[in-house]
GUMAR-524914 format. One record per atom (N, C-alpha, C, O): residue number from 1; residue in three letters; atom name; z, x, y. Coordinates in steps of 0.1 Angstrom, whole numbers, plus 5000, padded with zeros to 4 digits. Layout:
% GUMAR-524914
(NUM "Ala" "CA" (Z X Y))
...
END
This chain:
% GUMAR-524914
(1 "Met" "N" (3992 1891 2845))
(1 "Met" "CA" (4007 1891 2843))
(1 "Met" "C" (4021 1901 2848))
(1 "Met" "O" (4021 1911 2842))
(2 "Ala" "N" (4027 1900 2854))
(2 "Ala" "CA" (4037 1912 2858))
(2 "Ala" "C" (4049 1907 2855))
(2 "Ala" "O" (4051 1895 2853))
(3 "Leu" "N" (4058 1917 2854))
(3 "Leu" "CA" (4071 1913 2853))
(3 "Leu" "C" (4082 1923 2863))
(3 "Leu" "O" (4078 1933 2868))
(4 "Gly" "N" (4094 1918 2864))
(4 "Gly" "CA" (4101 1921 2871))
(4 "Gly" "C" (4112 1917 2876))
(4 "Gly" "O" (4114 1905 2872))
(5 "Lys" "N" (4123 1922 2883))
(5 "Lys" "CA" (4139 1920 2881))
(5 "Lys" "C" (4136 1901 2889))
(5 "Lys" "O" (4143 1891 2886))
(6 "Gly" "N" (4127 1902 2895))
(6 "Gly" "CA" (4130 1887 2898))
(6 "Gly" "C" (4114 1884 2903))
(6 "Gly" "O" (4105 1893 2902))
(7 "Ile" "N" (4112 1875 2908))
(7 "Ile" "CA" (4091 1872 2909))
(7 "Ile" "C" (4092 1875 2922))
(7 "Ile" "O" (4083 1868 2927))
(8 "Met" "N" (4097 1881 2931))
(8 "Met" "CA" (4090 1890 2942))
(8 "Met" "C" (4094 1903 2936))
(8 "Met" "O" (4091 1911 2945))
(9 "Asp" "N" (4097 1907 2929))
(9 "Asp" "CA" (4100 1923 2925))
(9 "Asp" "C" (4084 1920 2915))
(9 "Asp" "O" (4074 1924 2920))
(10 "Ala" "N" (4085 1916 2906))
(10 "Ala" "CA" (4069 1909 2897))
(10 "Ala" "C" (4059 1912 2906))
(10 "Ala" "O" (4053 1923 2907))
(11 "Tyr" "N" (4058 1900 2915))
(11 "Tyr" "CA" (4050 1899 2925))
(11 "Tyr" "C" (4041 1912 2932))
(11 "Tyr" "O" (4029 1914 2933))
(12 "Trp" "N" (4053 1920 2937))
(12 "Trp" "CA" (4049 1934 2947))
(12 "Trp" "C" (4043 1943 2935))
(12 "Trp" "O" (4033 1949 2937))
(13 "Lys" "N" (4051 1945 2920))
(13 "Lys" "CA" (4043 1950 2911))
(13 "Lys" "C" (4029 1948 2911))
(13 "Lys" "O" (4021 1957 2910))
(14 "Leu" "N" (4026 1936 2912))
(14 "Leu" "CA" (4014 1929 2907))
(14 "Leu" "C" (4003 1933 2921))
(14 "Leu" "O" (3992 1937 2917))
(15 "Glu" "N" (4005 1933 2930))
(15 "Glu" "CA" (4002 1938 2943))
(15 "Glu" "C" (4000 1954 2939))
(15 "Glu" "O" (3989 1955 2932))
(16 "Ile" "N" (4003 1962 2939))
(16 "Ile" "CA" (4002 1975 2938))
(16 "Ile" "C" (3988 1976 2931))
(16 "Ile" "O" (3977 1979 2935))
(17 "Val" "N" (3991 1973 2916))
(17 "Val" "CA" (3983 1974 2909))
(17 "Val" "C" (3972 1966 2913))
(17 "Val" "O" (3962 1971 2908))
(18 "Glu" "N" (3971 1958 2919))
(18 "Glu" "CA" (3959 1955 2919))
(18 "Glu" "C" (3947 1958 2933))
(18 "Glu" "O" (3935 1955 2934))
(19 "Ala" "N" (3961 1967 2946))
(19 "Ala" "CA" (3955 1976 2954))
(19 "Ala" "C" (3947 1987 2947))
(19 "Ala" "O" (3937 1992 2951))
(20 "Tyr" "N" (3955 1991 2934))
(20 "Tyr" "CA" (3950 2007 2926))
(20 "Tyr" "C" (3936 1999 2927))
(20 "Tyr" "O" (3927 2003 2935))
(21 "Cys" "N" (3935 1990 2921))
(21 "Cys" "CA" (3921 1985 2912))
(21 "Cys" "C" (3908 1987 2926))
(21 "Cys" "O" (3897 1991 2925))
(22 "Ala" "N" (3915 1982 2935))
(22 "Ala" "CA" (3908 1978 2947))
(22 "Ala" "C" (3901 1992 2948))
(22 "Ala" "O" (3889 1995 2945))
(23 "Thr" "N" (3914 2000 2954))
(23 "Thr" "CA" (3911 2014 2960))
(23 "Thr" "C" (3899 2025 2944))
(23 "Thr" "O" (3890 2033 2944))
(24 "Met" "N" (3902 2023 2941))
(24 "Met" "CA" (3894 2028 2924))
(24 "Met" "C" (3879 2026 2925))
(24 "Met" "O" (3872 2036 2925))
(25 "Cys" "N" (3874 2011 2926))
(25 "Cys" "CA" (3867 2000 2928))
(25 "Cys" "C" (3862 2009 2941))
(25 "Cys" "O" (3854 2017 2936))
(26 "Val" "N" (3862 2013 2952))
(26 "Val" "CA" (3856 2018 2965))
(26 "Val" "C" (3859 2032 2963))
(26 "Val" "O" (3860 2037 2974))
(27 "Ala" "N" (3862 2040 2954))
(27 "Ala" "CA" (3859 2050 2954))
(27 "Ala" "C" (3850 2055 2944))
(27 "Ala" "O" (3844 2065 2944))
(28 "Arg" "N" (3852 2045 2932))
(28 "Arg" "CA" (3837 2051 2924))
(28 "Arg" "C" (3827 2043 2932))
(28 "Arg" "O" (3817 2050 2930))
(29 "Gln" "N" (3821 2033 2942))
(29 "Gln" "CA" (3810 2030 2951))
(29 "Gln" "C" (3806 2044 2958))
(29 "Gln" "O" (3794 2048 2959))
(30 "Met" "N" (3820 2054 2965))
(30 "Met" "CA" (3815 2065 2968))
(30 "Met" "C" (3812 2078 2963))
(30 "Met" "O" (3810 2088 2969))
(31 "Gly" "N" (3811 2074 2945))
(31 "Gly" "CA" (3809 2088 2938))
(31 "Gly" "C" (3820 2086 2931))
(31 "Gly" "O" (3828 2077 2929))
(32 "Thr" "N" (3820 2103 2925))
(32 "Thr" "CA" (3835 2101 2914))
(32 "Thr" "C" (3845 2100 2922))
(32 "Thr" "O" (3845 2103 2934))
(33 "Pro" "N" (3856 2095 2916))
(33 "Pro" "CA" (3870 2092 2926))
(33 "Pro" "C" (3875 2114 2922))
(33 "Pro" "O" (3870 2121 2913))
(34 "Ser" "N" (3884 2116 2930))
(34 "Ser" "CA" (3888 2129 2930))
(34 "Ser" "C" (3905 2129 2926))
(34 "Ser" "O" (3911 2122 2934))
(35 "Gln" "N" (3911 2132 2921))
(35 "Gln" "CA" (3927 2134 2916))
(35 "Gln" "C" (3932 2139 2929))
(35 "Gln" "O" (3928 2149 2934))
(36 "Val" "N" (3944 2131 2936))
(36 "Val" "CA" (3954 2134 2948))
(36 "Val" "C" (3960 2151 2941))
(36 "Val" "O" (3962 2153 2929))
(37 "Gln" "N" (3960 2159 2949))
(37 "Gln" "CA" (3970 2171 2942))
(37 "Gln" "C" (3983 2170 2944))
(37 "Gln" "O" (3986 2158 2948))
(38 "Gln" "N" (3992 2181 2942))
(38 "Gln" "CA" (4008 2177 2940))
(38 "Gln" "C" (4008 2181 2960))
(38 "Gln" "O" (4010 2171 2968))
(39 "Ser" "N" (4007 2189 2964))
(39 "Ser" "CA" (4006 2195 2976))
(39 "Ser" "C" (4000 2179 2989))
(39 "Ser" "O" (4005 2175 2999))
(40 "Gln" "N" (3990 2174 2983))
(40 "Gln" "CA" (3986 2163 2992))
(40 "Gln" "C" (3998 2150 2990))
(40 "Gln" "O" (4002 2142 2998))
(41 "Met" "N" (4003 2151 2979))
(41 "Met" "CA" (4017 2137 2977))
(41 "Met" "C" (4030 2144 2984))
(41 "Met" "O" (4041 2138 2986))
(42 "Glu" "N" (4028 2157 2985))
(42 "Glu" "CA" (4038 2159 2988))
(42 "Glu" "C" (4043 2159 3004))
(42 "Glu" "O" (4055 2159 3008))
(43 "Glu" "N" (4023 2156 3013))
(43 "Glu" "CA" (4028 2156 3025))
(43 "Glu" "C" (4024 2140 3030))
(43 "Glu" "O" (4025 2136 3042))
(44 "Ile" "N" (4019 2132 3019))
(44 "Ile" "CA" (4020 2117 3021))
(44 "Ile" "C" (4039 2115 3021))
(44 "Ile" "O" (4045 2106 3028))
(45 "Phe" "N" (4046 2122 3014))
(45 "Phe" "CA" (4057 2117 3006))
(45 "Phe" "C" (4063 2117 3024))
(45 "Phe" "O" (4065 2107 3031))
(46 "Gln" "N" (4065 2132 3027))
(46 "Gln" "CA" (4071 2137 3042))
(46 "Gln" "C" (4062 2127 3051))
(46 "Gln" "O" (4068 2124 3061))
(47 "Ile" "N" (4054 2124 3050))
(47 "Ile" "CA" (4049 2109 3060))
(47 "Ile" "C" (4058 2100 3059))
(47 "Ile" "O" (4067 2097 3068))
(48 "Lys" "N" (4058 2095 3049))
(48 "Lys" "CA" (4064 2085 3043))
(48 "Lys" "C" (4082 2083 3046))
(48 "Lys" "O" (4090 2074 3047))
(49 "Glu" "N" (4083 2094 3046))
(49 "Glu" "CA" (4100 2095 3051))
(49 "Glu" "C" (4103 2099 3068))
(49 "Glu" "O" (4113 2097 3074))
(50 "Ala" "N" (4093 2103 3072))
(50 "Ala" "CA" (4096 2105 3086))
(50 "Ala" "C" (4095 2091 3089))
(50 "Ala" "O" (4102 2086 3097))
(51 "Leu" "N" (4083 2082 3081))
(51 "Leu" "CA" (4086 2069 3091))
(51 "Leu" "C" (4095 2058 3087))
(51 "Leu" "O" (4095 2046 3090))
(52 "Gly" "N" (4103 2068 3079))
(52 "Gly" "CA" (4116 2057 3074))
(52 "Gly" "C" (4111 2044 3061))
(52 "Gly" "O" (4117 2034 3057))
(53 "Ile" "N" (4097 2051 3058))
(53 "Ile" "CA" (4091 2044 3046))
(53 "Ile" "C" (4097 2051 3029))
(53 "Ile" "O" (4091 2061 3023))
(54 "His" "N" (4111 2041 3023))
(54 "His" "CA" (4119 2040 3012))
(54 "His" "C" (4105 2045 3001))
(54 "His" "O" (4094 2039 3002))
(55 "Asp" "N" (4107 2054 2993))
(55 "Asp" "CA" (4098 2060 2977))
(55 "Asp" "C" (4105 2068 2972))
(55 "Asp" "O" (4108 2079 2976))
(56 "Arg" "N" (4110 2062 2961))
(56 "Arg" "CA" (4118 2069 2954))
(56 "Arg" "C" (4112 2078 2947))
(56 "Arg" "O" (4120 2086 2941))
(57 "Arg" "N" (4103 2079 2946))
(57 "Arg" "CA" (4092 2093 2941))
(57 "Arg" "C" (4098 2108 2952))
(57 "Arg" "O" (4100 2120 2949))
(58 "Ile" "N" (4100 2102 2962))
(58 "Ile" "CA" (4102 2114 2971))
(58 "Ile" "C" (4116 2124 2969))
(58 "Ile" "O" (4119 2134 2975))
(59 "His" "N" (4124 2119 2959))
(59 "His" "CA" (4134 2122 2953))
(59 "His" "C" (4140 2128 2939))
(59 "His" "O" (4151 2133 2936))
(60 "Asp" "N" (4129 2123 2931))
(60 "Asp" "CA" (4128 2124 2920))
(60 "Asp" "C" (4113 2131 2912))
(60 "Asp" "O" (4103 2125 2909))
(61 "Pro" "N" (4114 2142 2912))
(61 "Pro" "CA" (4101 2153 2909))
(61 "Pro" "C" (4090 2147 2900))
(61 "Pro" "O" (4078 2145 2903))
(62 "Leu" "N" (4099 2142 2887))
(62 "Leu" "CA" (4096 2136 2877))
(62 "Leu" "C" (4081 2124 2878))
(62 "Leu" "O" (4070 2125 2872))
(63 "Ala" "N" (4087 2114 2887))
(63 "Ala" "CA" (4079 2106 2892))
(63 "Ala" "C" (4070 2107 2900))
(63 "Ala" "O" (4063 2097 2902))
(64 "Ala" "N" (4067 2119 2907))
(64 "Ala" "CA" (4058 2122 2918))
(64 "Ala" "C" (4049 2131 2914))
(64 "Ala" "O" (4042 2138 2922))
(65 "Arg" "N" (4047 2133 2896))
(65 "Arg" "CA" (4037 2148 2892))
(65 "Arg" "C" (4023 2142 2891))
(65 "Arg" "O" (4022 2130 2889))
(66 "Cys" "N" (4018 2146 2893))
(66 "Cys" "CA" (4004 2145 2894))
(66 "Cys" "C" (3995 2153 2881))
(66 "Cys" "O" (3983 2156 2882))
(67 "Asp" "N" (4001 2156 2871))
(67 "Asp" "CA" (3999 2159 2862))
(67 "Asp" "C" (3987 2152 2854))
(67 "Asp" "O" (3979 2159 2849))
(68 "Val" "N" (3986 2140 2854))
(68 "Val" "CA" (3982 2130 2848))
(68 "Val" "C" (3965 2130 2851))
(68 "Val" "O" (3961 2125 2861))
(69 "Pro" "N" (3957 2134 2842))
(69 "Pro" "CA" (3945 2133 2843))
(69 "Pro" "C" (3937 2125 2850))
(69 "Pro" "O" (3939 2114 2846))
(70 "Ala" "N" (3929 2125 2861))
(70 "Ala" "CA" (3921 2115 2868))
(70 "Ala" "C" (3910 2108 2857))
(70 "Ala" "O" (3907 2116 2847))
(71 "Pro" "N" (3905 2097 2857))
(71 "Pro" "CA" (3898 2094 2850))
(71 "Pro" "C" (3882 2100 2852))
(71 "Pro" "O" (3877 2101 2863))
(72 "Thr" "N" (3876 2102 2840))
(72 "Thr" "CA" (3861 2110 2842))
(72 "Thr" "C" (3856 2101 2833))
(72 "Thr" "O" (3862 2095 2823))
(73 "Pro" "N" (3843 2100 2836))
(73 "Pro" "CA" (3833 2095 2824))
(73 "Pro" "C" (3830 2102 2814))
(73 "Pro" "O" (3822 2098 2807))
(74 "Gln" "N" (3838 2115 2811))
(74 "Gln" "CA" (3836 2115 2796))
(74 "Gln" "C" (3844 2111 2789))
(74 "Gln" "O" (3840 2110 2777))
(75 "Leu" "N" (3857 2108 2791))
(75 "Leu" "CA" (3863 2105 2786))
(75 "Leu" "C" (3860 2090 2778))
(75 "Leu" "O" (3851 2082 2782))
(76 "Gly" "N" (3869 2086 2765))
(76 "Gly" "CA" (3863 2073 2759))
(76 "Gly" "C" (3868 2059 2768))
(76 "Gly" "O" (3879 2056 2770))
(77 "Met" "N" (3860 2054 2771))
(77 "Met" "CA" (3854 2040 2775))
(77 "Met" "C" (3869 2030 2770))
(77 "Met" "O" (3873 2030 2759))
(78 "His" "N" (3874 2024 2780))
(78 "His" "CA" (3880 2008 2775))
(78 "His" "C" (3868 1997 2769))
(78 "His" "O" (3857 1995 2775))
(79 "Pro" "N" (3871 1992 2755))
(79 "Pro" "CA" (3860 1984 2749))
(79 "Pro" "C" (3857 1974 2762))
(79 "Pro" "O" (3865 1975 2772))
(80 "Gly" "N" (3847 1966 2762))
(80 "Gly" "CA" (3844 1958 2773))
(80 "Gly" "C" (3842 1959 2784))
(80 "Gly" "O" (3839 1950 2791))
(81 "Ala" "N" (3843 1972 2787))
(81 "Ala" "CA" (3846 1974 2800))
(81 "Ala" "C" (3828 1972 2807))
(81 "Ala" "O" (3825 1963 2815))
(82 "Ala" "N" (3820 1981 2803))
(82 "Ala" "CA" (3809 1976 2806))
(82 "Ala" "C" (3803 1963 2809))
(82 "Ala" "O" (3794 1964 2817))
(83 "Ala" "N" (3806 1951 2805))
(83 "Ala" "CA" (3805 1941 2812))
(83 "Ala" "C" (3813 1936 2823))
(83 "Ala" "O" (3809 1929 2833))
(84 "Ala" "N" (3827 1941 2819))
(84 "Ala" "CA" (3838 1935 2835))
(84 "Ala" "C" (3837 1942 2847))
(84 "Ala" "O" (3844 1939 2856))
(85 "Gly" "N" (3825 1953 2846))
(85 "Gly" "CA" (3825 1965 2857))
(85 "Gly" "C" (3832 1976 2857))
(85 "Gly" "O" (3835 1980 2845))
(86 "Pro" "N" (3835 1985 2865))
(86 "Pro" "CA" (3841 1998 2864))
(86 "Pro" "C" (3846 2001 2850))
(86 "Pro" "O" (3853 1992 2845))
(87 "Ala" "N" (3843 2011 2843))
(87 "Ala" "CA" (3854 2012 2830))
(87 "Ala" "C" (3868 2019 2834))
(87 "Ala" "O" (3872 2023 2845))
(88 "Met" "N" (3876 2017 2822))
(88 "Met" "CA" (3886 2026 2829))
(88 "Met" "C" (3885 2035 2813))
(88 "Met" "O" (3877 2031 2805))
(89 "Pro" "N" (3895 2048 2809))
(89 "Pro" "CA" (3894 2056 2800))
(89 "Pro" "C" (3902 2048 2788))
(89 "Pro" "O" (3909 2038 2792))
(90 "Val" "N" (3900 2051 2774))
(90 "Val" "CA" (3911 2039 2772))
(90 "Val" "C" (3926 2048 2772))
(90 "Val" "O" (3937 2044 2776))
(91 "Asp" "N" (3919 2063 2766))
(91 "Asp" "CA" (3933 2071 2771))
(91 "Asp" "C" (3941 2068 2779))
(91 "Asp" "O" (3952 2065 2774))
(92 "Leu" "N" (3939 2067 2793))
(92 "Leu" "CA" (3938 2064 2803))
(92 "Leu" "C" (3953 2048 2803))
(92 "Leu" "O" (3965 2049 2803))
(93 "Val" "N" (3944 2037 2801))
(93 "Val" "CA" (3948 2025 2798))
(93 "Val" "C" (3957 2028 2789))
(93 "Val" "O" (3967 2021 2791))
(94 "Asp" "N" (3958 2033 2783))
(94 "Asp" "CA" (3971 2036 2770))
(94 "Asp" "C" (3982 2042 2775))
(94 "Asp" "O" (3993 2036 2773))
(95 "Glu" "N" (3981 2056 2783))
(95 "Glu" "CA" (3989 2057 2786))
(95 "Glu" "C" (3998 2049 2797))
(95 "Glu" "O" (4010 2047 2794))
(96 "Ile" "N" (3993 2045 2807))
(96 "Ile" "CA" (4000 2036 2816))
(96 "Ile" "C" (4004 2026 2808))
(96 "Ile" "O" (4016 2025 2808))
(97 "Thr" "N" (4000 2020 2803))
(97 "Thr" "CA" (4009 2007 2795))
(97 "Thr" "C" (4021 2010 2791))
(97 "Thr" "O" (4030 2002 2790))
(98 "Lys" "N" (4021 2024 2786))
(98 "Lys" "CA" (4031 2031 2781))
(98 "Lys" "C" (4043 2033 2785))
(98 "Lys" "O" (4054 2029 2781))
(99 "Ala" "N" (4038 2043 2800))
(99 "Ala" "CA" (4044 2045 2808))
(99 "Ala" "C" (4056 2030 2822))
(99 "Ala" "O" (4066 2028 2829))
(100 "Val" "N" (4044 2025 2817))
(100 "Val" "CA" (4054 2007 2822))
(100 "Val" "C" (4062 2002 2817))
(100 "Val" "O" (4072 1998 2822))
(101 "Leu" "N" (4057 2002 2803))
(101 "Leu" "CA" (4070 1996 2795))
(101 "Leu" "C" (4082 2010 2793))
(101 "Leu" "O" (4094 2006 2794))
(102 "Glu" "N" (4080 2023 2791))
(102 "Glu" "CA" (4091 2025 2792))
(102 "Glu" "C" (4100 2023 2803))
(102 "Glu" "O" (4111 2018 2800))
(103 "Arg" "N" (4097 2026 2815))
(103 "Arg" "CA" (4100 2018 2831))
(103 "Arg" "C" (4112 2004 2828))
(103 "Arg" "O" (4124 2002 2828))
(104 "Leu" "N" (4100 1997 2825))
(104 "Leu" "CA" (4107 1983 2824))
(104 "Leu" "C" (4122 1984 2819))
(104 "Leu" "O" (4133 1981 2824))
(105 "Lys" "N" (4119 1992 2805))
(105 "Lys" "CA" (4130 1990 2799))
(105 "Lys" "C" (4146 1997 2800))
(105 "Lys" "O" (4157 1996 2795))
(106 "Lys" "N" (4140 2005 2811))
(106 "Lys" "CA" (4156 2011 2818))
(106 "Lys" "C" (4165 2002 2831))
(106 "Lys" "O" (4175 2007 2836))
END
């Protein structure tokens, strides 16, 4: 389920989450995923800007932060995740959920 300003906005938000999940599944199959560094994000933003691809994070330093901890096996895992496949840390799931809900309030 996804919420948005309209059906297409909700659809694209859901597509982004689905792409993230697929990326994490492939990354975990290849080994332990590593977090993108701030310098790498800046390089990605430069490429997007040069290609004319709009991304609000380019001009919003708070949205482009890379200081959220990357998922690691040492963190507490989401209940029931073992049966569902690769586990997500409980703290990370909670943090993402809170951030999404806060953004939706704006």
